[in-house]
C-alpha positions as CSV (number, residue, x, y, z in Angstrom):
1,M,-40.7,13.5,-9.6
2,Y,-39.9,9.9,-9.7
3,T,-41.6,6.8,-8.2
4,V,-39.3,4.4,-6.3
5,G,-39.4,1.9,-9.2
6,Q,-38.4,4.6,-11.7
7,L,-35.5,5.9,-9.4
8,S,-34.3,2.4,-8.9
9,K,-34.3,1.7,-12.7
10,L,-32.6,4.8,-13.6
11,T,-29.9,4.7,-10.9
12,G,-29.3,1.0,-10.4
13,V,-30.1,1.2,-6.7
14,S,-32.4,-1.4,-5.6
15,V,-35.9,-0.7,-4.3
16,R,-35.0,-2.5,-1.1
17,T,-32.0,-0.2,-0.7
18,L,-34.0,2.9,-1.2
19,H,-36.5,1.8,1.4
20,Y,-33.6,1.2,3.7
21,Y,-32.3,4.7,3.1
22,E,-35.7,6.0,3.9
23,K,-35.8,4.0,7.1
24,L,-32.6,5.5,8.2
25,G,-33.5,9.0,7.4
26,L,-31.0,9.4,4.5
27,L,-33.9,10.0,2.0
28,Q,-37.2,11.5,2.8
29,P,-39.5,10.9,-0.3
30,D,-42.9,12.5,-0.4
31,R,-45.8,10.3,0.3
32,K,-49.0,10.9,-1.6
33,T,-52.1,11.0,0.6
34,G,-54.2,7.9,0.2
35,N,-52.0,5.4,-1.5
36,Q,-48.7,6.4,0.4
37,Y,-46.7,5.9,-2.9
38,R,-43.2,7.4,-2.6
39,S,-42.3,10.3,-4.8
40,Y,-38.6,11.4,-5.2
41,S,-37.6,14.8,-6.0
42,E,-34.5,16.4,-7.6
43,N,-33.2,16.9,-4.0
44,D,-33.5,13.3,-3.3
45,I,-31.4,12.6,-6.4
46,L,-28.7,14.9,-5.1
47,R,-28.7,13.3,-1.7
48,L,-28.6,9.8,-3.5
49,Q,-25.5,10.9,-5.6
50,K,-23.7,12.1,-2.4
51,I,-24.6,8.7,-0.7
52,A,-23.1,6.8,-3.6
53,V,-20.0,8.8,-3.4
54,L,-19.6,8.5,0.3
55,K,-20.3,4.8,0.3
56,H,-17.4,4.2,-2.1
57,M,-15.3,6.2,0.3
58,H,-16.2,3.6,2.9
59,F,-18.2,5.9,5.2
60,K,-20.7,4.3,7.4
61,L,-24.4,5.1,6.6
62,S,-24.7,6.7,10.1
63,E,-21.7,9.1,9.3
64,I,-23.2,9.7,5.8
65,K,-26.5,10.9,7.4
66,I,-24.7,13.4,9.5
67,I,-22.8,14.8,6.6
68,L,-26.0,15.1,4.4
69,D,-28.0,16.6,7.2
70,N,-25.7,19.8,6.8
71,G,-26.7,20.2,3.1
72,E,-29.1,22.2,1.2
73,V,-32.1,21.8,-0.9
74,A,-31.2,21.3,-4.6
75,H,-34.2,21.5,-6.9
76,N,-32.8,22.4,-10.3
77,D,-30.6,25.1,-9.0
78,V,-27.3,24.9,-11.0
79,A,-25.4,26.9,-8.3
80,V,-26.5,24.4,-5.6
81,W,-25.4,21.4,-7.6
82,S,-22.2,23.0,-8.4
83,R,-21.4,23.8,-4.9
84,A,-22.3,20.3,-3.8
85,L,-20.0,18.6,-6.5
86,T,-17.2,21.0,-5.9
87,Q,-17.3,20.1,-2.0
88,Q,-17.4,16.5,-3.0
89,M,-14.4,16.8,-5.1
90,A,-12.5,18.6,-2.4
91,F,-13.5,15.9,0.1
92,V,-12.4,13.1,-2.3
93,K,-9.0,14.8,-2.8
94,Q,-8.6,15.0,0.8
95,Q,-9.3,11.3,1.1
96,Q,-6.9,10.6,-1.6
97,D,-4.1,12.5,0.0
98,K,-4.6,10.5,3.2
99,L,-4.6,7.1,1.2
100,Q,-1.3,8.3,-0.6
101,A,0.2,9.1,2.8
102,V,-0.7,5.7,4.1
103,E,0.5,4.1,0.7
104,H,3.8,6.0,1.1
105,L,4.3,4.9,4.6
106,L,3.6,1.1,3.6
107,Y,6.1,1.4,0.9
108,S,8.7,3.0,3.0
109,T,8.4,0.1,5.6
110,L,8.8,-2.5,2.7
111,Y,11.8,-0.3,1.5
112,A,13.4,-0.4,4.9
113,M,12.9,-4.0,5.4
114,R,14.5,-4.8,2.0
115,A,17.4,-2.4,2.6
116,S,18.2,-3.9,6.1
117,E,17.0,-7.4,5.6
118,Q,15.3,-7.2,9.1
119,V,12.1,-6.2,10.7
120,N,12.8,-3.1,12.9
121,I,10.2,-2.6,15.7
122,D,11.3,1.0,16.3
123,E,10.5,1.7,12.5
124,M,7.0,0.1,13.0
125,L,6.3,2.3,15.9
126,E,7.4,5.3,13.8
127,F,5.1,4.2,11.2
128,I,2.2,4.4,13.6
129,R,3.4,7.8,14.9
130,E,3.5,9.2,11.3
131,L,0.0,7.9,10.6
132,E,-1.2,9.9,13.6
133,Q,0.9,13.0,13.1
134,P,2.0,13.3,9.4
135,P,5.7,14.5,8.9
136,Q,6.6,17.8,7.4
137,G,8.9,16.5,4.8
138,K,6.5,17.3,2.0
139,A,6.3,20.9,2.9
140,L,10.1,21.1,3.2
141,R,10.6,19.6,-0.3
142,Q,8.1,22.1,-1.8
143,Q,10.3,25.0,-0.3
144,Y,13.5,23.5,-1.7
145,F,12.6,22.1,-5.1
146,S,10.6,23.6,-8.0
147,P,7.2,22.0,-9.0
148,E,8.9,20.7,-12.1
149,E,11.9,19.3,-10.1
150,L,9.5,17.6,-7.6
151,E,7.9,15.7,-10.6
152,L,11.2,14.1,-11.3
153,L,12.3,13.1,-7.7
154,P,12.4,9.5,-6.9
155,I,10.5,10.0,-3.8
156,N,7.7,11.4,-5.6
157,D,6.6,8.0,-7.2
158,V,6.5,5.0,-4.8
159,S,5.2,2.9,-7.8
160,N,8.4,3.4,-9.7
161,P,10.3,0.0,-9.5
162,L,13.6,1.9,-9.7
163,T,12.9,3.5,-6.4
164,M,12.8,0.1,-4.7
165,E,15.9,-0.9,-6.4
166,W,17.8,1.7,-4.4
167,A,17.1,-0.4,-1.4
168,D,19.3,-3.0,-2.8
169,I,22.1,-0.6,-3.5
170,L,21.9,0.8,0.0
171,R,22.1,-2.7,1.4
172,R,25.3,-3.3,-0.6
173,V,26.7,0.1,0.7
174,K,26.2,-1.1,4.2
175,G,27.9,-4.2,3.7
176,L,30.9,-2.6,2.2
177,L,31.5,0.2,4.7
178,A,34.6,-1.7,6.2
179,E,36.0,-2.0,2.7
180,P,38.6,0.5,1.3
181,P,36.8,3.0,-1.1
182,D,39.2,2.0,-3.8
183,S,38.6,-1.8,-3.5
184,P,37.2,-3.7,-6.5
185,A,33.7,-4.2,-4.8
186,A,33.6,-0.6,-3.8
187,Q,34.3,0.6,-7.4
188,Q,31.8,-1.8,-8.7
189,L,29.3,-0.3,-6.2
190,A,30.3,3.3,-7.5
191,S,29.5,2.3,-11.1
192,S,26.1,0.9,-10.0
193,I,25.3,4.2,-8.1
194,I,26.3,6.4,-11.1
195,E,24.3,4.3,-13.5
196,Y,21.3,4.2,-11.3
197,A,21.3,8.1,-10.5
198,D,21.7,8.8,-14.3
199,T,18.7,6.4,-15.1
200,M,16.5,7.8,-12.1
201,F,17.1,11.4,-12.8
202,G,17.2,11.2,-16.6
203,G,20.8,12.4,-16.8
204,D,20.1,15.7,-15.1
205,E,23.4,16.1,-13.2
206,Q,22.3,19.5,-11.7
207,L,19.1,17.9,-10.2
208,I,21.3,14.9,-9.0
209,Q,23.6,17.2,-7.0
210,K,20.6,19.3,-5.7
211,Y,18.9,16.2,-4.5
212,W,22.2,14.9,-2.8
213,D,22.7,18.1,-1.1
214,Y,19.0,18.0,0.1
215,I,19.3,14.6,1.5
216,T,22.7,15.2,3.2
217,P,22.1,15.4,7.0
218,Q,23.2,18.6,8.5
219,E,24.9,18.6,11.8
220,G,22.4,17.6,14.5
221,Q,19.6,16.7,12.0
222,N,18.0,13.3,11.4
223,T,18.4,11.6,8.1
224,R,15.9,12.8,5.5
225,V,15.9,9.6,3.4
226,Y,16.0,6.2,5.1
227,G,19.4,4.7,5.5
228,M,21.2,7.8,4.2
229,T,23.2,8.5,7.3
230,T,26.4,10.7,7.4
231,E,28.5,7.7,7.4
232,V,26.8,6.1,4.4
233,M,26.9,9.2,2.4
234,Q,30.4,10.0,3.1
235,Y,31.5,6.4,2.0
236,M,29.4,6.7,-1.1
237,D,30.9,10.1,-2.0
238,A,34.4,8.7,-1.5
239,V,33.9,5.7,-3.7
240,I,32.4,7.8,-6.5
241,R,35.2,10.5,-6.4
242,I,37.7,7.6,-6.8
243,Y,35.7,6.1,-9.6
244,L,35.5,9.5,-11.4
245,G,39.2,10.2,-10.8
246,E,38.3,13.2,-8.7
247,E,40.3,11.8,-5.6
248,D,43.6,10.0,-5.3
249,P,42.9,6.8,-3.4
250,R,46.4,6.7,-2.1
251,P,46.9,7.9,1.5
């Protein structure tokens, strides 16, 4: 058992905060008859540990109380502590996944603005819809690619500066759609695309082709990667084939 002063010193939580937690019903220390000194048990320590984790996850104290009230008494039971910590790790992972989804959507919006050089209100509305109803793209990719391949995909790491560089290439493609595929500008673009793909995929030509097939819109389907419409991809395919000498540019 610990006094309020001892618990404060050991955990770094101020005495005032511990008193406030008690007032809210988050902690319920024993009160010794006569002097009314607070005495904290192992179960209080477990609850305090949970409070610390949930606070860092930005839960309100009123919400934390509801979560904790569904817990169990700890004492020195290893099984109880193990279950509590395992549940917390699962909860933290769940929150991480949600934050990663928000991060990806924020990044995707910046990417779209960089690629198009404009703010598209429809895309902002789509952003809101996806936050409320997450897309199924991740599950689809997991069916199409192996775990090892997924680790190498450009869509897997939004922090990779190379990923954002594709927005610049995409903007160049859109600006050249009216140019013949064998024009000097188009062929310079082809060189940039090939160099980029080689760097991004580590020279794995098989994975490059597999990814290209994956993102190519099928008839009646929406684009799977922003900006990679049928028109854009057909143009890119044409300029690359000419650059590699696989297609005669003459009509």
